[in-house]
Each structure stands twice: as C-alpha cells, then as structure tokens.
C-alpha positions as CSV (number, residue, x, y, z in Angstrom):
1,M,28.5,-17.4,-6.9
2,I,25.3,-18.9,-5.5
3,I,22.1,-18.0,-7.4
4,P,19.0,-17.8,-5.2
5,S,16.4,-20.3,-6.0
6,A,13.7,-17.6,-6.7
7,L,16.0,-16.0,-9.2
8,A,16.8,-19.3,-10.9
9,A,13.1,-20.1,-11.1
10,G,12.4,-16.8,-12.9
11,V,10.2,-15.2,-10.3
12,T,9.5,-11.5,-11.0
13,P,9.3,-9.0,-8.1
14,S,5.8,-8.1,-7.1
15,L,4.3,-5.7,-4.5
16,I,1.8,-8.3,-3.4
17,D,4.0,-11.2,-2.4
18,G,7.0,-9.2,-1.4
19,S,9.5,-11.5,-3.0
20,V,12.5,-9.8,-4.5
21,P,15.1,-12.3,-5.8
22,G,18.5,-11.8,-4.3
23,C,17.4,-8.9,-2.0
24,D,16.2,-8.8,1.6
25,F,15.6,-5.3,2.7
26,R,14.7,-6.2,6.3
27,E,18.0,-8.0,6.8
28,G,20.1,-5.5,4.7
29,I,21.1,-7.9,2.0
30,I,21.1,-5.6,-1.0
31,N,22.6,-6.0,-4.5
32,A,22.6,-2.6,-6.1
33,G,22.4,-3.8,-9.6
34,S,19.3,-5.9,-9.3
35,C,17.5,-4.5,-6.2
36,I,16.5,-1.1,-7.5
37,P,13.1,-2.2,-8.8
38,G,12.6,-4.2,-5.6
39,F,13.5,-1.2,-3.5
40,I,11.0,0.9,-5.3
41,A,8.4,-1.8,-4.8
42,H,9.2,-2.1,-1.1
43,T,8.9,1.7,-0.7
44,I,5.6,1.8,-2.6
45,K,4.2,-1.0,-0.4
46,F,5.1,1.0,2.7
47,V,3.5,4.2,1.4
48,F,0.3,2.4,0.4
49,A,0.1,0.6,3.8
50,F,0.4,3.9,5.5
51,S,-2.3,5.5,3.4
52,A,-4.6,2.5,4.1
53,G,-4.0,2.9,7.8
54,L,-4.8,6.6,7.6
55,A,-8.0,5.8,5.7
56,I,-9.1,3.4,8.4
57,I,-8.4,6.1,11.1
58,M,-10.4,8.6,9.1
59,I,-13.3,6.2,8.7
60,T,-13.3,5.6,12.5
61,L,-13.3,9.3,13.2
62,A,-16.1,9.9,10.7
63,G,-18.2,7.3,12.6
64,Y,-17.6,9.1,15.9
65,E,-18.5,12.4,14.2
66,I,-21.7,11.0,12.8
67,V,-22.7,9.5,16.2
68,I,-21.9,12.8,18.1
69,G,-23.6,14.8,15.4
70,S,-26.9,12.9,15.7
71,L,-27.3,14.0,19.3
72,P,-29.8,16.8,19.9
73,G,-28.5,20.1,18.6
74,G,-25.8,18.6,16.4
75,S,-25.3,18.0,12.7
76,S,-23.8,14.8,11.3
77,E,-23.1,16.3,7.8
78,S,-19.4,16.8,8.3
79,G,-19.1,13.2,9.5
80,K,-20.9,12.0,6.4
81,N,-18.6,14.1,4.2
82,R,-15.5,12.8,6.0
83,L,-16.7,9.2,5.6
84,T,-17.4,9.7,1.9
85,W,-14.0,11.1,1.2
86,A,-12.2,8.5,3.4
87,I,-13.8,5.7,1.4
88,I,-13.1,7.4,-1.9
89,G,-9.4,7.9,-0.8
90,F,-9.2,4.2,0.3
91,I,-10.6,3.0,-3.1
92,M,-8.2,5.3,-5.0
93,S,-5.2,4.1,-2.9
94,A,-6.1,0.4,-3.4
95,A,-6.6,1.0,-7.2
96,S,-3.2,2.8,-7.5
97,F,-1.6,0.0,-5.5
98,F,-2.7,-2.6,-8.0
99,I,-1.8,-0.5,-11.0
100,M,1.7,0.1,-9.6
101,D,2.0,-3.7,-8.9
102,F,1.1,-4.4,-12.5
103,I,3.6,-1.8,-13.8
104,I,6.4,-3.1,-11.7
105,S,5.7,-6.7,-12.6
106,A,5.6,-5.7,-16.3
107,I,8.9,-3.8,-16.1
108,S,10.9,-6.4,-14.2
109,G,10.1,-9.2,-16.5
C-alpha cells in the first residue's frame, strides 16, 4: 500500500488549505475510513463560500438601494438596514468559518 506523502508527514486536514490526506473529493478518490472529517470540512467550506457570496450580493443590492433612496422623494433607510445586516452576517459567517476550522483541526489531530 502506498502512503500519501501528506499523510506520512503528519499533515492535519484544514478548511483553509483544503488538504485532506488520502482523499480527493474533486477527482472522486475517497477512502471511507479516513475521509469523513475531510468530507465534512469540504462541505463546510462550500457552505461558507456560498454564504460569503450571498453577503457580497446583499451588500451590492444595499448600495443600489441607498443610491436610489437618496433621489428626491425616496428614503435610503431600508438600504442602510440591509447593508448593516449584510455586514453583520458576513462577519458572523467568517468568524464561524474560523471557529469550525479550529475545531476540525483539533479533532483530526
């Protein structure tokens, strides 16, 4: 049996660098015994990337809403509220990403 060099070097799976020893989810190389924490990390990374993209879209929409609301006869309050909550959501998503990365790194070794 050939041991991957990352596994032999003692590399732990992480959400940030994307290295899962012995597993490649994009190519379909999966070892069920050792890939479960890596699969969870891969799924969490996808979910957080999706939420960050959604936050960027909401920030952009809030900017348009503020600009349109500043025209005569408009109100930009809803745009400011949307911007506030989009930034709060983005910060919470980033913080939870780093917390989950720490937990997965601690669990896997």
